[in-house]
N, C-alpha and C positions, 0 to 999 in steps of 0.2 A: 303614491299620492303625495302631493306637495303640501307645504305648510298652509298655503292659501286655501287649498281644497279642504284641508282638515278644519280650518276656521269656518269655512262656509258650511261644512257638515255640522259643526257644533251649533251654528246659528239656524239650522233647519233649512238652508237654501238648497241642499242637494239631497236627492232621494238615495238612501243607502243601498237598497236592493238593486235599483237601476244602475247605480255606479259600479257595483261588483259584477253585475251581469255583463256590462260592457267590458269590464276589465278582464273577465275570464274569456271572452270571445276575441279579444284583441290579440294580434300576433306580437310576439316579442321581437323587437327590432334587431336586425343583424348588422353588425358593424361592417364597414367596408374592408377592414383588415381581414375579417373572417371570410368574406366573400372572395377576396383576392387570394388568400392562402389558407385553406381550411386546416392544413397540417401544422400551421405555425403554432397553434395553441394546444396541439395534441400532447406534447411532452408535459404541459402544465397540468393536464387532467389525469395523467397516469401516476397516481400516488400509491398504487398497490405495490407493496415491497417486493412482490414476486415478479413484477413487470417493470418497475422503475429502473431507468438507466441514466447514470450521471452523464451530463453533456456540458462541455465548456461553452456551448453556444447560448445557453440559457442561464439566467441568474436566479430565476424563481419558477416554481417553488423549490426549496431545498430538498434534498433526498430525505426519505423517512428515516427517523432515528433508530434504525436497526443496528445490530452489532457489526454488520458488514459496512455501515456507513459512518459509524462513530470514529472520528479522526484520531483521537488519542488512543482509543481502543485498538485501532488498526496499527498505529505506530508502536504501541506496546507489544503487539503480536510480532511485528517486524523485528524489533530488537531482540525479543525472546527467541524467535525461530532462527534468526541469523547467528546469534551467539551459540545456539545448540549445534547448528550445521558447521560453524567454524570450528567448534570443539571436535566434531567428528572428522573434519578434514585434517586438523592437526594430528589426531591420532593415527590416521592413515599415512600421513607424511612421515611421522615418527617411525612407523613400522617399515616403510620403504627405506628410510635412512639407515635403520639398523641392519636391514638386509644388505644394503650396499657396503656398509662397514664390514660385515661378516665376509662378504665376497672379496673385498679388498684384502682382508687378512689371509684368506685361503690362497689368493693369487700370489701374494708375497711369499707364502710358505712354499708353493710350487716353484716359484722363481728361484728361491734359494737352492732347492733340490736340483733344478735344471742347471743352474750355474755350476754346481759341484760336478755334475755329469760332463759339462763342457770342459771344465778344467782337467778331469780325468782322461777323457778321450783326446784332448789336445796333447796331453803328455804321452799317451800311448801312440798317437799318430807320429809324434816326433821321434820316439824311440824305435817304432816299427813302421817305417814309411811304406813298406811293401804290403802291409795288411790293409786291405780296402774296407774291411768291416769297421775298423776304428775311424776312418775318415767319414764313412757313411753315417755312423752314429753321431759323430761330431757335428755334421751338417744338420741332422735331424734335431738334435738338442738345441742347436743355435736357432733354427727356425721356430722351435717350440717356445724358446725364450722371447723371441720377437712377438709371437702371438700373445704370450702372457703379458708382455709390456703394453700391448695395445688394449688388452682387456682391463688391465689395471688403470690405464688412462681413462677408459670409459666409466669405470666405477668412480674414479675421482671426480670426473666431470659431472656425473650424476649426483654425487654428494654435494658439489658446489651449487648445482641447480636446485636441489632440495633446500639448501640454506637460503637461496634467493627467494624461493616460493614462500618460505616461512617469514622472511622479512616483508614480502608484499602482503601477506595475510595480516600483518600487524595493522594495516590500514582499515581492516574490517572493524577493529576495536575503536579506531578513530571515528569511523562512520557511525558506529553505535553511540558514541559519546555525543556526536553532533545531533543525532535524532533525539537523544535524551534531553539535550539542551532545548530543542524545539518543543518537546513535550512539556518541559518545565515552564517555558514561556507561555505556551497555550493555556496551561493550567493556571498560571498566575493571572493572565488576562481574563480567563473565565471567572476566577474568584473575584477579581477587581470589578468586573461588570455586574456580578451578582450583588456585591456590596453597593455599587453605584446606583443600581436600580431597586435596591431594597426599600421597603416602606414599613410604616408602623401598623398599617391595617392589613389584616389577613385577606388574601384575594377572594376567599369564599364569602366574605362579608361586604365586598364592594358592590356598588350599584352598577347594573349592566349599562354598556354604552348605548347611546341613541343610534337608531338605524339611520335616521335622517335629521340633519341639523339645517336650520334656515341658512341659505347661502350655498348649499351643495349644488353641484352642476348636474347631478343625475336626473334623467328624464323618465325613468321607470317608476312604477308604483313601488314605494318603499314601505308602505304600511299595509299589513295583511288584515283580513277581516277579523281574525282572532285578536290581533293587537287592538283594533278599534272596539271590539266588543268588550275586551278587558278594560279599555280606557273608559268606555261609557259605564261599565259596571262599577268602576272605582268612583266615578262622579256620583252614581246613584247612592253609594254607601255613605258618601259625605253628606 
């Protein structure tokens, strides 16, 4: 009901019962946008937290304020969980690094033993050139030393790779600091907006906003029968 119709009602020019009877029987007009694409407004109506899905294609309505959709809450969880997982990764890397160091020490010990065997069989082969056993053992120990040298190189390369991984993991801490910076900026903006829009009157004591103001372009009835009855009752009390 427009302001003009409400003025006519107050002057007795409109029958109240007849007006609401026609209003109840009238069909609610459907916009061309809904006729063209009924699915276009569907995301706006799904405000159930269990079914709501965030989409970059729509700017309204915002997601319901559940823990899964609170931005700072989610970022806090990300920093906390990523820091915990990074700590676990560092522990695993440290264990692998220690194992590689132990293996490298063992290989060096075996290499020292093999080297002494090579020197011994080399001397025996020189003094007793006709004894094939000395030559055979010399060749076997020389081959074993080459294998140990290859294994030692693998351990050393593994240790270097572990150090590179630990250096790369340092970026995780940088990412955490960047997220914390974003959180602090968001919280500062939130506190600023709260102070900017703060008022001296408690919201519970404020007068409710008018449903329809003269000059609005809406064509639908904006005043319900309960609103009019309350309005007429208030005039009667005066």
